[in-house]
N, C-alpha and C positions, 0 to 999 in steps of 0.2 A: 622667923621672917618678915620683915615688913608687909603689910595688908596690900600697900601700893605695888610693891615689887613683883608680889605673888600675883596680882592681877595682870601687871605686865608680862610676868611670864607666862601665864595663861592664855593670854591674847596670841603671844609669839608661837606657842606651842601649837594654837588652833592655826594660825596663819600658816605656818610651816606643814601641817597636815593636809590643809586645803591645796597648798602648792605642791605636794606629792602627788595629791591625787589628780590634779589638773596634767602633770609630767606622765603618769600612767595611762591617762586617758590619751594623751598624743601616742605614746608608744605602742596603743593598742587600737590606733583609728581604725584598722582592717580587719581587727579581730576583738571587737569590744566584749565580746561574751566572756574573754579571758579575764576581764577587769569587772565582771559583775559578781556580786554575792548571790548565793544560791537561795533560792525560797523554799521553805519548808514545805509549803502545802504542794510545790511542784515534786519535790521529791516524794512526798507521801503519794501523792497521786500514780506516781512511776512504781514505787517499790511497794505499794500497798501492805504496811504493817499489820500483823494481824493482833497485836496485843501490846500491851505496855507494863513496867515494873518500875517502882519508885526505888531510886538508888541511895537517895540521902544526899549529905553535903560531902563532896570531894574536892581537890584541888585539881583543875582541869587546864592543861598545857592549852594557852592562848592559839599555839598554831594549830591546833586541833578544831578549832571552831571555824567552820567554814559557811556558815549561812545563819539566816534569822526567820523568825516565824512572821514578821509582820513590818520589819524596818529594812528589808533587803534592798530598797531603792534608795535609801537614806546614805548607805556606807558602801563602799567598793570591797572588793575581794580582800584586800589588806586592811579592812575595817576602818580605812581613811574616812573622814566625812565629806559627803559630796556637795552639801548645801549649806549657804550661810546661816540658813535659820534655826541649824543645829549648835550653832557657836554657843548661846548663853549657857546651856545645860551642860555642854561639853565643857566649857571653861569652869563651870562650877564643880565639877567632878575632878576636874584637873588641879584647881585649888585646894580641894579636900585631900587628894593624893599627897601634894606638896606642904600640906599642915600635918600629915599623919593620920588624918581621920579613917578610922576604920569603917568602911562602908559595908553593908549587909550583902550576902551572898546573891551572885546573879542566878537566874534560873535557866537551864538548860535542856534540851532535850539531845540525847544520844542515838544515832540509829547508822548502824552499818559502821561502828567504830569513831564516827566524827561527831562533832556537836552543833546544834542549831541554838541561837539565843531566843529565849521566850520572853524574858525580861531582863535587860542591863546591858542593851548595845552601846551606849554611849561610855558605859563603864569598861567594856571590851575594847572599843576605840582607844581610851584614854591610856589604857594600861598597855595595848600594844606599841601604841606612839613613845610610851616611856620605857619600852625595852623588857616589860615585866614578863617572866617565864610561865606564870600560872595564875589561876583566879580562882577563889573559892566560888564553888557553885552548887546548887539545889540540882539533883540531875534526876530525869525519868528517862528511861530506855525503851525505845519502840522497837520491836522485834523487827529483824530484816534477815532474809537469807542471801543478801546481795553485800558485798563489802563496798564501802565508799572509800576515796582518800580525799587528801586535803588539795589536791590539783585539779581536782573533777570540775569541768564546765557544765554547763545544761547539756550540751550535746554529747559529751563523754560519759554522763550519767546515762541517759537513754541510751546509748550504745550497750554500756553495760547490763542495763535491763533486758534488751532485746537479745543479747547473748545468753543471759541467763534463760530467757524463756526458750530460745532455739535450743539448747542443752537439755531443758526439760522435755521439750517436745519430742527430740529424737530417743531420749532416755525411755520415754512412754510408750510412743507409738513403734519404734524398732524399724522406721522408714527409712534409717540409712541403709538398710540392705537394697532397697530399690531407689532411692533418690540420693543423690551426691548431695552432701549438707551445702555445698558451696553456691548450689543453684537455689537454694531457699533462704536467701539474706532479705531481710526486711529494712526499712527505716521507721517503723511505727512499731510501738507495742501493741499486742493482741492480735497480730497477724496470724500467728502460729494456731490460734483458737479458730481463725477464720478457716485455716486450712483443714482443719479436723472436721469441722462443718460442713466443707465442701464435699469431702472425702466421703462423708457420711451421706450427705444428700445424693450424690452418685451412687453410692451403695444401694439406696432406698430404690433408685430407677432400674438398676441392673436386675434387683431382686423381683420386680415386676413379672419378669420374664422367666424366672428359674424356678423350679421346683422346690429345691432346697438353698436356704440361704447363704449366700459366697461370705467370704470372711472379709474382715475389714482390710486386711493385707492386699487381697485378691482385687477389691474395690480401689484401693490406692494406686496399684499397677495399672488398671484401667484408667482412672482419672489422671494419672500421669502422663500416660501414652495418647489420651484421646481429646484432653482438656489443657492441663497444665504447659505439657510440651510444645503443642501447636500453637498456644498464644504467645509463649516465649520467643519460638522461632518467629513468629510475625512481628512482635517487638522488635528484634535484633534484625532482621532483614528490612524492615522499615526505619531502623535506626532511630525510633521512637524515643529513647531515653535521652537523646540530645535535647529534647524539648521540656524534660523533666529533671532539671538539676538534682542531684542528692538524692534520686530515688533509685531503684532496683528493678531488675526484670520481673521479680516476684511482686512488688509493689503494683507496678502495671498489670499484672496478671490478676489480682485481686480487684482494681478498678474497673478494668477492661470486661471481664466476666459480667461484674455488675451492670456495666453499661450494654453490653450486649443483650443480657435480659429484659432492659428497660427496651431497647431498640425492636426486639422480637415480639414483645408485647404491643408496641405501636406499629409495627410494619409487616409481621406476620414471623412464623417459625423458620421461614428460609433465609434472613438475613445473614450474610456470611460473616464469620468471625475476623477475616481480614479487613472488611468494610467498617466492622464495628471498631477495630484497633484503631483505622485511620480517621474514622470519625470521632472518636475520642480524644485522639491527639489534636487535631484540629481544633476541637470544642476548648479542650482544657489545657494543652499544650501552650508552651511559650516559646518564640524565637530568641536567637543570641540578642537580638537589640532588646526585645522586651525584657529578657533576664537582665542586662546591664542596667537598664532603666530601674527595675525593681530593686538591682543592688545598691544603687545611691540614692535610690527613695528611702530605703530600710535604713542606710547609712546617716542619711540627712534627719530623719525622725528621732534616731537614736541620739544624736547631738542635742536636738531641739528639745528633749524631755529630761536633759541634763542641767 
């Protein structure tokens, strides 16, 4: 094929890929997260892999590649190029494909059954645009106890990790005998460890007045009845969740009890929990109007970054 024709086709292919990206951007204007490639760093921070193993060279289905180590802002979830500055390299790789030039394997991390690009983002993008099913890759696996899937967004991954932590929490503590698991939902990771710390702290203070050490379960019952439940009831009675969209009653329990401790140190131990909850809501909560302003500001910032 003539070099000029190949160059024209490569430009046409890149322009077509950029147009598809713009269309997807418009279709996902209210849910931009669904259009974004996952960051390996973000995944590692959540999943916390405990080790890795080299897997060698293998053919990997391109549909199983869902993220990137360093170029997740340059391509969208369909690995379409997001920026004009990617053109030259993208077109050069496209030309190589049209000339049947054999390119070296890309490098991937595998975690939870899906793949993230270490090196070769442009090659993945071009291959996907050309409808190629699989690509040769040098693969290193990162150990994970959480399964990932190709449709996961950042928020869905976060939810999967939280659900895993919740499952492990009740499995280890057996607290489902005294606490309804549906009452203990969080929107952030690490909160179940906070609950164990709270119960152990409560256990310590209860033991100060006992001759024999009480059990963790006994302390948990007291913590639930005297701390957790009253605070959650206050959250519900004062309808505080409306000022913290996307959060749970258990989230607010963790935040309010910390805030309560700060207020007691400042104003004395008699500071009431109801007043602490109200003070927390007034200081950190947002009205409906503020929430709408934040939503549109976030949406505008997302577009400006593109």
